[in-house]
N, C-alpha and C positions, 0 to 999 in steps of 0.2 A: 273736452280735453283739459288736462290739470298741470302745472306745474307745480313741483315739489323741490324736496332739500336736494342738494348735489349729492349724487352717488358716483358708483363706477357705471353707471348705465347713464347714457344719453336718453333713451327711451324703454319702455316697460308696457308691453301692451299684454291688457287682464282684461281677459273671458271677453275680447270680441267679435262680436256678429255684427254681420252688415244685410241688410234687406232693401232689395229696390222693390218701388211699388208703383204700377205704371198701369198701361195694356193689362198685363200682366205681372204677378207678384214671383220675383227671383232674389232668394236666399243666396249671396254671393260668397259669402264667410259662415263661420259658426265656431264662437268658445276658441278663439284666437288668443293663447299667449305666448308670447316671445320678448325676451330682453337682449336688448342692441348694446353691446360694452361698451365706451368711448374709446373712439379710436379703431374701432375692427372696422372689418372689409366683411360683410354679410351678402350671400347670394339668395335669391328666393328662386326656385324652379319647381316645376309643375306642370300639370297639362293644360289648353287653352281651356278660358272660360275658366278656371278655377279661383280667382278673386286674386291672385298675385300682385295683379296693378291697381286693386281696389285698397287690397292693403298697404300699399306703398302710396297711396293718397290720404288713406285714412292720419299712417304715419308723418307725412309732411303737412298735415291737418288742411288740406283741400277737399275732403271728404269728412263727413262725422259719424262714428259706429251707431247704429241702431241699439246694442246691447253692449256693456262695458266701457271699458276707457282707456287712454293711454296717459301714462306719468311721463309727463317732459323736464330733463334735469339739464337742456340747454340752455343758458344765460341767453336773457334778452340782449339785442344793443341793435346797432344803429345799420347792423345787416343782417338779413333774414337768417333764421336759425338755420333751414334746409335749402339748399340750391338742387333744382329739379334739371335732368336730361332725360328727352324722349325719346322715341325710337326716329321720330319727324323730329329733325335735328331743332326747327321752330327757331331757326334764325331770321331777319328782317332783312329783305332783300333789298328795301330804298336806304340800309347801312350798311357801310363798308365793314373790312374783318373791324378793325380797331375801335369802330362806334357801336359792334356787336358786343366784342367782349366788355368792353367799358360799360355797358348798357345798364348793367346792374348794381354795380357802385355808384353809375348816375339815380338812378332811383334811389340809393342810400344817402342822397347829397353829398358822397364825396365830390373834394374840389376837384376841375377838370386837370391840372398839372400830376395830383396823384393819380387819381384813375387813369389816364393815359400812359403813366410811367409804367402804374401794374400791370395794364391791359399789355403790354408792349412784352412784358415779363413773361405772361402765361402764352401770348403767342408766340415767342421764343420757345417756351417750355413744348406746346406740341405740335412744334417744327414746321410754323407758317411765317417763321420772320419774310420780310421781303413783299409780304400778301396785305401790308394793313391798309394797303389804300382801296384794293381789290373787293369787287361786291359781290356774294354770294354766287351769283349766276354766272361769272365767270371762276367757279372753281367745282370741284369735283365731288361728289358725296360725300365719300370719306373725309376732304378737304372742311367741308362743311359740318360733317360731325364732330370735328376737331374745335371748330369756332364753338360750337354748342357746350364742347367740355372747358376749353379756356374760361369759356367766361361764365361756367358755374365754379367751377377753381377761383377765379379773381373776384367773386361777390367777398370771399373772406369766409362765408359761411361755413359751420365748421361740422355740417352734414352734407351729403350730399347722397339724394336719392334717383336712382338711375332703371328709367325702364326701357328693356329690351333696347340699349341706343347702340348695340354694334348689328342691330337683326338684321338688317337692310342692306350691306357692306358685305361687296365681293371677301370672298377665304383671306386673299391677299391683304389685303386694307381690314380686314378684321383681323387677322394678326398682331399686323401694324397697332392699329388702335389697341389690344390687348396687351401691347408689350409697354406702350405709353401709360396705358391705365394703372400699371406697376408702378412704372416710373413714379408718375406726380404722386401716387398715393405713398410711395416710401419718404417722398420730399414734405408731404403736406400730416400725414395720419390722418385724415380726418375720417369722421365714421361714414363708412358709406354702405348704403342697402341698393343690390344691384337685382333686377329682377331679368332672369335669363331663362329661353330655352335648354341653352346650350350647356349639358352636364361636364364637357371638358373647359370650358369657360369659367366654371363655376368653380371645379378644383384649382385651375391655375389663378384664378384670383381671390377665391375667398380665405378667411378664416373659418367661416363656418357657413354649411350649406343647410337652407330650411329645406326640406321637401314637404310640398304638400296634395293633398286630395285632389279630386275630383270634384267639382262643386256638388252643394258647397263646400267651399275648402277649409280645410284645416291641415294642423298641421301634424304629420303623417312621423316624421321624426326629424331631429337637427343632428347634424353630422360635423363634428370639430376636423376639418382637415389638418393633417397631419404632417403638410410637408411645411418646411421652416422658409423664414426670408434673411436678405434679399430672394426673390423666386422669379426662374424663366422658364423657358419650353421647354428646356432640358429634362425638368420632373418630368414633362408627359412621355418620358422614354422608359422610364422604372416599372417595376412589375407590382409595387402598390400601386400608383397610378391609373393602371390599367383595372387592379382589382377592386379596387373603388369608385369606378367609374361603372363597371359590369353589375356591382351591390346597386348601384343607386339608377341604373336602368331598370333591376330588377323589382325594385322597390316602386318606381314609376309604373312599370308597365300596365299590371291593372288599373291605374287610376287614368291612364292614356285611353286606353280601350274602353274604362266607362264614360269618359267625359266624350266620346265618338256618340252615343246615344244621342249626345244634345244637341250636337251639328244639324 
């Protein structure tokens, strides 16, 4: 991966393909071109196994492309360029809420007073004030996921990469977390890339939606979301929301059917 001069885009993905070689050869991605504008919220949707998570990991420098490259225009600093939130929240069971949220800053050698003050701010932002000294096993799944999101924001990383972070939550908790993500993004305007299977979630949260094909994953289309910001759940009642949801599903239907052949 390469870092070049500053532009309006934090990431420019050019002709990226990925092949995994093990007992069998699996081509996960093919010829991906994608630009991620600074401060934008991009959602990636597609059938299971289409390479969504692999693309996210390549953008975040956790995987390398077999072909092509990613131009990175995010300045390096003492904090990581990207912070991750995964479906399995990944909080440390032996740490308190405060210690978990402060962990990324601790790794960046931020002083104890500063990192704890910042951690308390983000704990409050996700509605966990009063639970600073609780341990994850004492909290619900939704609360643990809020810890992971608070930790990602608290790192100060300008880019947030989220892989199905709300997928394991019940419907009501998921709606609450969507509201909080909208709120937190309005505060920080980080560059966010969110992988999701939920079309409604992508339309509610995103500035653009990347629709991917069945494996090997290709970009089938990129849709600019027409709804203004600040945004809330009222947008889901609009005719335009319903029509766009249906259009995206029609684009995905054949890809989902094709992906079932690999299941």
